[in-house]
C-alpha positions as a printed NumPy array, in Angstrom:
array([[-61.965,  42.317,  32.412],
       [-63.865,  39.579,  30.687],
       [-62.54 ,  40.744,  27.303],
       [-59.003,  40.665,  28.62 ],
       [-59.524,  37.102,  29.954],
       [-60.907,  35.926,  26.622],
       [-58.037,  37.418,  24.607],
       [-55.477,  35.938,  27.045],
       [-57.099,  32.516,  26.694],
       [-56.942,  32.818,  22.893],
       [-53.199,  33.631,  23.037],
       [-52.518,  30.645,  25.293],
       [-54.637,  28.382,  23.076],
       [-52.851,  29.542,  19.894],
       [-49.445,  29.113,  21.513],
       [-50.271,  25.578,  22.618],
       [-51.569,  24.713,  19.151],
       [-48.43 ,  26.142,  17.517],
       [-46.171,  24.076,  19.731],
       [-47.981,  20.837,  18.888],
       [-46.038,  18.516,  16.552],
       [-47.894,  17.406,  13.439],
       [-49.236,  13.87 ,  13.775],
       [-47.753,  11.132,  11.666],
       [-49.78 ,  10.338,   8.548],
       [-50.516,   6.842,   7.278],
       [-48.67 ,   5.502,   4.24 ],
       [-51.508,   6.343,   1.8  ],
       [-51.944,   9.934,   3.021],
       [-48.174,  10.473,   3.24 ],
       [-47.62 ,   9.483,  -0.402],
       [-50.358,  11.867,  -1.569],
       [-49.6  ,  14.706,   0.827],
       [-53.083,  14.52 ,   2.375],
       [-54.068,  15.338,   5.907],
       [-54.658,  12.117,   7.829],
       [-57.882,  12.309,   9.902],
       [-58.764,   9.548,  12.333],
       [-62.138,   7.871,  11.882],
       [-64.445,   8.187,  14.935],
       [-65.994,   4.793,  14.174],
       [-62.961,   2.738,  13.02 ],
       [-59.658,   2.937,  14.911],
       [-57.856,   0.824,  12.292],
       [-58.359,   3.181,   9.331],
       [-58.337,   6.932,   8.725],
       [-61.108,   8.854,   6.949],
       [-59.133,   9.134,   3.688],
       [-58.464,   5.391,   3.462],
       [-62.141,   4.664,   4.187],
       [-63.164,   7.134,   1.472],
       [-60.813,   5.507,  -1.112],
       [-61.553,   1.98 ,   0.154],
       [-57.891,   1.088,   0.693],
       [-56.061,  -0.517,   3.57 ],
       [-54.604,   1.93 ,   6.077],
       [-50.996,   0.953,   6.82 ],
       [-48.137,   2.446,   8.876],
       [-45.177,   0.49 ,   7.506],
       [-42.76 ,   3.214,   6.388],
       [-39.683,   3.968,   8.501],
       [-39.887,   7.26 ,  10.302],
       [-37.248,   9.853,   9.532],
       [-35.117,  10.856,  12.489],
       [-36.075,  14.229,  13.885],
       [-33.781,  16.927,  15.186],
       [-30.492,  18.382,  14.003],
       [-28.207,  15.98 ,  12.179],
       [-24.718,  15.449,  13.667],
       [-21.994,  17.565,  12.146],
       [-19.717,  15.715,   9.762],
       [-16.534,  17.039,  11.35 ],
       [-17.345,  15.452,  14.701],
       [-17.83 ,  12.102,  13.009],
       [-14.776,  12.166,  10.753],
       [-12.205,  14.008,  12.833],
       [-11.771,  10.953,  15.058],
       [-10.43 ,   9.073,  12.012],
       [ -7.335,  11.263,  11.782],
       [ -5.753,  10.476,  15.161],
       [ -3.05 ,   8.063,  16.254],
       [ -4.381,   4.892,  17.88 ],
       [ -1.932,   2.244,  19.126],
       [ -4.513,  -0.52 ,  18.791],
       [ -4.86 ,   0.356,  15.114],
       [ -1.46 ,   1.685,  13.998],
       [  0.892,  -0.216,  16.281],
       [  2.846,   0.991,  19.28 ],
       [  4.306,   4.456,  19.465],
       [  7.809,   2.974,  19.435],
       [  7.002,   1.194,  16.144],
       [  5.915,   4.44 ,  14.477],
       [  9.025,   6.161,  15.851],
       [ 11.168,   3.376,  14.345],
       [  9.476,   3.803,  10.974],
       [  9.991,   7.573,  11.056],
       [ 13.647,   7.165,  12.069],
       [ 14.209,   4.785,   9.163],
       [ 12.547,   7.246,   6.776],
       [ 14.911,  10.053,   7.726],
       [ 17.916,   7.732,   7.744],
       [ 17.318,   5.928,   4.427],
       [ 14.914,   8.062,   2.355],
       [ 15.427,  11.651,   3.468],
       [ 19.02 ,  12.083,   2.14 ],
       [ 17.609,  11.607,  -1.378],
       [ 13.997,  12.804,  -0.952],
       [ 14.491,  15.683,   1.495],
       [ 10.921,  16.954,   1.223],
       [  9.946,  17.053,   4.928],
       [ 11.869,  19.146,   7.445],
       [ 13.228,  16.507,   9.789],
       [ 13.634,  18.552,  12.964],
       [ 10.145,  20.074,  12.794],
       [  8.471,  16.763,  11.96 ],
       [ 10.178,  14.724,  14.686],
       [  9.745,  17.48 ,  17.272],
       [  6.   ,  17.581,  16.595],
       [  5.806,  13.781,  16.743],
       [  7.616,  13.516,  20.08 ],
       [  5.419,  16.289,  21.538],
       [  2.196,  14.603,  20.338],
       [  1.387,  17.49 ,  17.997],
       [  0.863,  15.198,  15.022],
       [ -1.34 ,  13.884,  13.672],
       [ -3.716,  16.733,  14.472],
       [ -5.856,  16.851,  11.315],
       [ -6.432,  15.12 ,   8.01 ],
       [ -3.358,  16.466,   6.119],
       [ -0.914,  15.745,   8.969],
       [ -2.409,  12.26 ,   9.353],
       [ -2.01 ,  11.609,   5.616],
       [  1.619,  12.701,   5.729],
       [  2.448,  10.551,   8.771],
       [  0.797,   7.474,   7.268],
       [  2.585,   8.041,   3.943],
       [  5.934,   8.246,   5.746],
       [  5.157,   5.006,   7.596],
       [  4.044,   3.299,   4.368],
       [  7.24 ,   4.149,   2.487],
       [  9.475,   3.288,   5.426],
       [  7.686,  -0.032,   6.017],
       [  7.954,  -0.864,   2.303],
       [ 11.689,  -0.166,   2.365],
       [ 12.218,  -2.282,   5.496],
       [ 10.246,  -5.163,   3.999],
       [ 12.299,  -5.088,   0.781],
       [ 15.591,  -4.583,   2.619],
       [ 16.299,  -1.22 ,   0.92 ],
       [ 17.502,   0.489,   4.108],
       [ 20.725,   2.157,   5.183],
       [ 21.007,  -0.085,   8.226],
       [ 19.194,  -3.385,   8.502],
       [ 16.43 ,  -3.072,  11.08 ],
       [ 15.105,  -5.97 ,  13.098],
       [ 11.664,  -4.809,  14.239],
       [  9.926,  -7.483,  16.285],
       [  6.482,  -5.897,  16.149],
       [  4.347,  -6.918,  13.172],
       [  3.463,  -4.225,  10.632],
       [  1.832,  -4.129,   7.202],
       [  3.048,  -1.548,   4.64 ],
       [ -0.253,  -1.716,   2.734],
       [ -2.209,  -0.776,   5.86 ],
       [ -0.336,   2.506,   6.221],
       [ -0.566,   3.146,   2.484],
       [ -4.342,   2.622,   2.468],
       [ -4.676,   4.955,   5.46 ],
       [ -2.699,   7.616,   3.594],
       [ -4.783,   7.186,   0.438],
       [ -7.991,   7.477,   2.446],
       [ -6.802,  10.661,   4.14 ],
       [ -5.669,  12.436,   0.963],
       [ -8.609,  14.271,  -0.508],
       [ -9.278,  13.742,  -4.197],
       [-10.299,  17.392,  -4.616],
       [ -7.128,  19.443,  -5.08 ],
       [ -8.944,  22.702,  -4.356],
       [-10.262,  21.466,  -1.004],
       [ -7.714,  22.809,   1.488],
       [ -4.871,  21.051,  -0.303],
       [ -2.11 ,  22.476,   1.859],
       [  1.619,  21.753,   2.012],
       [  1.21 ,  18.692,   4.246],
       [ -1.215,  17.204,   1.721],
       [  1.256,  17.826,  -1.105],
       [  4.036,  16.227,   0.931],
       [  1.802,  13.211,   1.547],
       [  1.136,  12.924,  -2.192],
       [  4.871,  13.112,  -2.887],
       [  5.665,  10.318,  -0.422],
       [  2.794,   8.22 ,  -1.822],
       [  4.358,   8.57 ,  -5.287],
       [  7.667,   7.316,  -3.9  ],
       [  5.913,   4.392,  -2.217],
       [  4.179,   3.479,  -5.479],
       [  7.527,   3.652,  -7.283],
       [  9.165,   1.362,  -4.723],
       [  6.262,  -1.09 ,  -4.95 ],
       [  6.307,  -1.067,  -8.758],
       [  2.713,   0.212,  -8.874],
       [  2.836,   2.353, -12.024],
       [ -0.907,   3.092, -12.024],
       [ -0.845,   4.485,  -8.482],
       [  2.323,   6.441,  -9.257],
       [  0.841,   8.135, -12.324],
       [ -2.475,   8.779, -10.583],
       [ -0.901,  10.679,  -7.707],
       [  1.688,  12.379,  -9.887],
       [ -1.31 ,  13.667, -11.827],
       [ -2.911,  14.85 ,  -8.591],
       [  0.302,  16.656,  -7.675],
       [  0.454,  18.398, -11.062],
       [ -3.209,  19.391, -10.774],
       [ -2.492,  21.038,  -7.418],
       [  0.651,  22.588,  -8.879],
       [ -1.416,  24.272, -11.599],
       [ -4.301,  25.181,  -9.273],
       [ -2.09 ,  26.854,  -6.673],
       [  0.664,  28.222,  -8.905],
       [  3.139,  26.153,  -6.927],
       [  5.744,  26.535,  -9.688],
       [  6.094,  30.277,  -8.986],
       [  7.202,  31.572,  -5.583],
       [  5.436,  34.887,  -6.243],
       [  2.113,  33.057,  -5.951],
       [  2.912,  31.479,  -2.6  ],
       [  1.196,  32.846,   0.535],
       [  2.986,  35.847,   2.048],
       [  2.659,  34.669,   5.645],
       [  4.45 ,  31.304,   5.401],
       [  7.38 ,  30.618,   7.714],
       [ 11.014,  30.186,   6.682],
       [ 10.707,  26.446,   7.324],
       [  7.613,  26.11 ,   5.129],
       [  9.247,  28.064,   2.308],
       [ 12.236,  25.716,   2.531],
       [  9.966,  22.651,   2.51 ],
       [  8.119,  23.996,  -0.538],
       [ 11.382,  24.455,  -2.425],
       [ 12.617,  21.003,  -1.521],
       [  9.303,  19.383,  -2.443],
       [  9.092,  21.216,  -5.762],
       [ 12.559,  20.319,  -6.942],
       [ 12.45 ,  16.726,  -5.745],
       [  9.128,  16.12 ,  -7.494],
       [ 10.679,  17.684, -10.592],
       [ 13.54 ,  15.176, -10.36 ],
       [ 11.054,  12.34 ,  -9.92 ],
       [  9.164,  13.576, -12.986],
       [ 12.322,  13.548, -15.121],
       [ 13.275,  10.128, -13.761],
       [  9.903,   8.558, -14.578],
       [  9.905,  10.285, -17.967],
       [ 13.179,   8.553, -18.781],
       [ 12.206,   5.182, -17.311],
       [  8.5  ,   5.026, -18.232],
       [  8.579,   7.123, -21.404],
       [  6.013,   9.839, -20.636],
       [  6.398,  13.58 , -21.267],
       [  7.859,  15.944, -18.669],
       [  4.855,  17.835, -17.298],
       [  6.69 ,  20.523, -15.318],
       [  9.613,  21.752, -17.468],
       [ 12.329,  23.602, -15.597],
       [ 12.064,  26.627, -17.906],
       [  8.589,  27.247, -16.455],
       [  9.857,  27.031, -12.883],
       [ 10.289,  30.163, -10.788],
       [ 11.317,  28.425,  -7.57 ],
       [ 14.692,  28.935,  -5.898],
       [ 16.855,  26.056,  -4.773],
       [ 16.634,  25.12 ,  -1.078],
       [ 19.297,  26.808,   1.026],
       [ 18.502,  26.177,   4.684],
       [ 21.019,  23.705,   6.16 ],
       [ 19.717,  21.082,   8.561],
       [ 20.539,  21.226,  12.234],
       [ 21.128,  17.51 ,  12.627],
       [ 20.759,  15.631,  15.871],
       [ 24.435,  14.591,  15.823],
       [ 27.559,  16.703,  15.934],
       [ 29.704,  16.615,  12.822],
       [ 33.439,  16.141,  13.214],
       [ 34.206,  17.938,   9.934],
       [ 32.742,  20.231,   7.331],
       [ 29.78 ,  18.149,   6.175],
       [ 27.16 ,  20.419,   4.637],
       [ 25.296,  18.218,   2.14 ],
       [ 22.51 ,  20.367,   0.673],
       [ 24.753,  21.901,  -2.021],
       [ 25.418,  18.375,  -3.289],
       [ 21.668,  17.717,  -3.287],
       [ 21.142,  20.862,  -5.384],
       [ 23.84 ,  19.795,  -7.851],
       [ 21.912,  16.575,  -8.467],
       [ 18.949,  18.769,  -9.41 ],
       [ 21.243,  20.52 , -11.914],
       [ 22.031,  17.136, -13.468],
       [ 18.328,  16.305, -13.782],
       [ 17.701,  19.693, -15.373],
       [ 20.319,  18.854, -17.971],
       [ 18.811,  15.406, -18.411],
       [ 15.394,  16.922, -19.073],
       [ 16.77 ,  18.714, -22.162],
       [ 18.727,  15.707, -23.433],
       [ 15.715,  13.35 , -23.25 ],
       [ 13.692,  15.064, -26.06 ],
       [ 16.922,  15.448, -28.037],
       [ 17.463,  11.69 , -27.657],
       [ 13.86 ,  10.864, -28.586],
       [ 13.65 ,  13.273, -31.526],
       [ 16.451,  11.387, -33.285],
       [ 14.405,   8.197, -33.027],
       [ 10.932,   9.601, -33.688],
       [  8.968,   8.024, -36.537],
       [  6.195,  10.66 , -36.643],
       [  5.719,  12.332, -40.018],
       [  6.19 ,  16.072, -39.487],
       [  6.097,  17.025, -43.173],
       [  2.68 ,  18.703, -42.966],
       [  3.632,  20.953, -40.044],
       [  4.024,  24.617, -40.958],
       [  6.4  ,  25.382, -38.091],
       [  9.52 ,  23.319, -37.636],
       [ 11.018,  23.052, -34.158],
       [ 14.269,  21.527, -35.346],
       [ 16.056,  24.712, -34.239],
       [ 15.455,  23.647, -30.617],
       [ 17.84 ,  20.746, -31.143],
       [ 20.401,  22.682, -33.157],
       [ 23.104,  22.384, -30.528],
       [ 25.59 ,  19.903, -29.181],
       [ 24.354,  18.571, -25.796],
       [ 27.871,  17.485, -24.987],
       [ 29.096,  21.064, -25.295],
       [ 26.105,  22.923, -23.844],
       [ 25.046,  20.558, -21.049],
       [ 27.595,  17.892, -20.17 ],
       [ 30.748,  20.022, -20.252],
       [ 29.397,  22.82 , -17.968],
       [ 28.231,  20.176, -15.497],
       [ 31.61 ,  18.436, -15.705],
       [ 33.3  ,  21.722, -14.799],
       [ 30.891,  22.26 , -11.897],
       [ 31.513,  18.699, -10.729],
       [ 35.265,  19.243, -10.709],
       [ 34.772,  22.287,  -8.472],
       [ 32.638,  20.448,  -5.914],
       [ 34.153,  19.738,  -2.491],
       [ 35.886,  16.388,  -2.136],
       [ 33.085,  15.084,   0.104],
       [ 30.88 ,  14.906,  -3.025],
       [ 33.489,  13.039,  -5.081],
       [ 34.466,  10.203,  -2.762],
       [ 32.025,   8.453,  -0.427],
       [ 33.13 ,   8.181,   3.187],
       [ 32.684,   4.939,   5.057],
       [ 29.515,   4.579,   7.115],
       [ 29.848,   6.346,  10.468],
       [ 27.788,   7.815,  13.297],
       [ 28.106,  11.257,  11.737],
       [ 24.697,  11.876,  10.183],
       [ 25.804,  14.715,   7.941],
       [ 28.855,  12.835,   6.704],
       [ 26.65 ,   9.879,   5.783],
       [ 24.285,  12.195,   3.937],
       [ 27.199,  13.639,   1.979],
       [ 28.03 ,  10.091,   0.881],
       [ 24.423,   9.651,  -0.28 ],
       [ 24.874,  12.709,  -2.506],
       [ 28.156,  11.286,  -3.819],
       [ 26.495,   8.022,  -4.847],
       [ 23.596,   9.859,  -6.463],
       [ 25.884,  12.282,  -8.312],
       [ 27.99 ,   9.454,  -9.743],
       [ 24.99 ,   7.5  , -11.038],
       [ 22.981,  10.391, -12.489],
       [ 25.976,  12.189, -14.014],
       [ 27.225,   9.127, -15.893],
       [ 23.684,   8.332, -17.003],
       [ 23.473,  11.85 , -18.444],
       [ 26.809,  11.367, -20.235],
       [ 25.729,   8.107, -21.879],
       [ 22.362,   9.604, -22.841],
       [ 24.184,  12.539, -24.414],
       [ 26.523,  10.306, -26.418],
       [ 23.622,   8.256, -27.761],
       [ 21.512,  11.325, -28.53 ],
       [ 24.284,  13.057, -30.451],
       [ 25.518,  10.053, -32.432],
       [ 28.54 ,   9.624, -30.224],
       [ 30.854,   6.721, -30.688],
       [ 30.315,   3.376, -29.063],
       [ 33.763,   3.64 , -27.51 ],
       [ 32.797,   6.876, -25.688],
       [ 29.562,   5.383, -24.355],
       [ 31.265,   2.19 , -23.211],
       [ 34.082,   4.149, -21.609],
       [ 31.483,   6.108, -19.624],
       [ 29.77 ,   2.895, -18.518],
       [ 33.095,   1.465, -17.356],
       [ 33.837,   4.685, -15.446],
       [ 30.483,   4.344, -13.736],
       [ 31.123,   0.726, -12.771],
       [ 34.541,   1.635, -11.399],
       [ 33.264,   4.559,  -9.313],
       [ 30.215,   2.686,  -8.016],
       [ 32.453,  -0.149,  -6.861],
       [ 34.177,   2.264,  -4.476],
       [ 30.904,   3.284,  -2.777],
       [ 30.008,   1.383,   0.431],
       [ 27.14 ,  -0.97 ,  -0.345],
       [ 24.933,   0.484,   2.429],
       [ 24.418,   3.649,   0.391],
       [ 23.579,   1.843,  -2.829],
       [ 21.195,  -0.459,  -0.961],
       [ 19.367,   2.5  ,   0.567],
       [ 19.   ,   4.326,  -2.76 ],
       [ 16.03 ,   2.087,  -3.517],
       [ 14.385,   0.976,  -6.739],
       [ 14.73 ,   4.315,  -8.535],
       [ 18.516,   4.03 ,  -8.643],
       [ 18.308,   0.447,  -9.883],
       [ 15.963,   1.621, -12.641],
       [ 18.454,   4.249, -13.766],
       [ 21.353,   1.808, -13.707],
       [ 19.354,  -0.73 , -15.705],
       [ 18.532,   2.085, -18.122],
       [ 22.217,   2.28 , -19.004],
       [ 22.02 ,  -1.138, -20.626],
       [ 18.881,  -0.146, -22.512],
       [ 20.531,   3.01 , -23.841],
       [ 23.704,   1.166, -24.831],
       [ 21.597,  -1.415, -26.649],
       [ 20.62 ,   1.315, -29.137],
       [ 24.075,   0.84 , -30.666],
       [ 23.172,  -2.733, -31.589],
       [ 20.976,  -1.405, -34.411],
       [ 23.947,   0.399, -35.93 ],
       [ 26.626,  -1.102, -38.132],
       [ 29.473,  -2.037, -35.793],
       [ 32.771,  -3.755, -36.213],
       [ 33.294,  -7.118, -34.566],
       [ 35.638,  -5.552, -32.007],
       [ 32.929,  -3.002, -31.125],
       [ 30.415,  -5.782, -30.519],
       [ 32.898,  -7.512, -28.234],
       [ 33.476,  -4.261, -26.362],
       [ 29.736,  -3.677, -25.949],
       [ 29.189,  -7.247, -24.797],
       [ 31.924,  -6.883, -22.168],
       [ 30.386,  -3.71 , -20.735],
       [ 26.822,  -5.016, -20.649]])
């Protein structure tokens, strides 16, 4: 019995010793990893400090004990809607409505019905990607309202700052493209690029275009066979729309800013979008507009091939020491191979894509008119680029410019106003392209003709 009592006491003693927390060491013992023993004769110093004849201090800050808080609990609160921070719910709704009214007909990269349904049912923002996308939409819409580039002028009484929403979007978009960079994140990046373009911020535009292309390469976004098998019909449609709009933006900035096209259409294995929108308003006539949107992509695809043709004729790089010549790539007439097939396709388009209707309450009809305005501008830009690239005559180029001016004059100004800075850049590019004729030997009458057009 006594043996059992002794062994039980030893177990209890060992358990109590094990549960004791190690005492805090003084600064000197802590730095040297020594055990700090209290002196029985001197309460102000430990035995080690007495032995080494140093002062015994306790000045260091104690590390917090226990489990550290999880990062997700700290950061997830950042990605929620807060009226005191973002403005009233009605303000955000106004910004979203303006986005789909003024931006969406050209940049149809977010499925309107799904997005607005989730917003009205408080389903977004629900995480970091959805927050980034919402803030990017608000940033672009607020920028457009501030600059007046809207379909209908909006008088919003509540104060808002476009840069606030843009900074929120930039903060929410992760810089690591392999870190759960899903479709919503890519959509946010696309809208940020548009916002940078509208604001004239070339550095921000190129930075996020680069991020988009990095994700494109990482995920194989250019090939539908590499997309996830379990995505919905809506997500597949959004992916197609995003891919082809960002391609158009790439060709546009290549023409305007002079950089190379980083996602050539010959490397693209993505189908055109085909899912028509179920708009919130009833249409009084046949007003499907997506086929017109796809035709604009066809024009940009043609433009992509004419741009290097145009630049190769003006290149000053010495290619004499190259063993392989690529001149055979430009051994064709762009007028015959690109412009004429598109001209035939244009003639076969429905009349709603040839003449812009007046502004109405019919959402789809208005969106058809957006496509009409975009088709007119991009098609004539392609024609002039083709004439200049293939040593066309000044008369042909000027005739095209006059055709453009005549057709644009018939478009209601609301559509041209809502097209934003990108359309103005393309129109101003016409003058730059025509100016290339100035370096050629022209007759006096030709100079007068060119001066009249410009």
